[in-house]
C-alpha positions, 0 to 999 in steps of 0.5 A: 786103256787105263791111266796110272792114276785111275789104276793109283784110284782102283787100287785104293779103292779095293784096298779099302774095301778090303780093309773094311771086310777084314776089319768086320771078319776080325771083329765079327764076333764082338759085332755080334756080342755088342748088337745082342746086348743092345737088343736085350738091354732096349727089350728087357726092363732089367737085363742081367748083370755080368760083372757086379754080384747082386750085392755089388750092383745094389751098392753102385745103385745106391751110389749113383742114386746118391750122385744123381737122385731122383727128385722132381726129374728122373735120376741114375736109378731110372736111367739104369746107370748101374747096367752102363757101369757093369757094361762098360767094366766088361767091355772098355773099362775092363782094366778097373775092375779091380778098382770097383772091388777094391772100392766096394770093399771100402764102401762096405768098411766104410759103412760098418765103421760109421753103422755098425750092424748095417748088412750093406751100403744099399740098406742104409737110409739116405742120410747114413748113405750120405755120411758114408760118402762124405767120409770117402768124397775124396778117394779115387774110387768115388771119384770114378763111380762120380764120373761113370755115373755121369757118363751113363747118365748122358751116354747113347743109351745102346750102351746100357744107361741113360734108359729112355734118354732120360739124360738127354731129356734132362739137358735138352739134347736133340739126338735127332740131328735135325737142327736148324740154322743158325747153329750159333752166334756167329751164325746169326750175325748180319753178313755186315758185322761178321 
């Protein structure tokens, strides 16, 4: 004989199970696409771009490389930040696509103003690129690219950036989740001092 408490509990369990199955059913295509993208990004050295044209990708790559340069340690280029940004602009940051179109047009215009005859921002020397970026560093577009570059450098690699966990290694992040106590200052204090 079932009690009202038991039947309520069974109802909740069945409802949650049904909701999970419904969610998977509704989002199945997106889940499959995300898994395929993650597998492609993990298995290929250079995944193709979805949003960026080849020229735009080169300019964004050059922008990101100035924000997190390669020196004694790998930078944005090695972390494949441009792939993260491209992926972001076709998924969770889709509403920022126009910002990138307009912003990259501004970068091209600023490049032409400062270095007449230059074919593209990516073709400039590092010093010339810094001149262009210095002229644009207070613009909303530069702030957006900087935010996306840092995020892509430190995000989970399944999202297209942080290749080989470059960003995590640089900051000393241990993604194994096998942390040993004490976890913080308070935890290390003797019981008498807490």
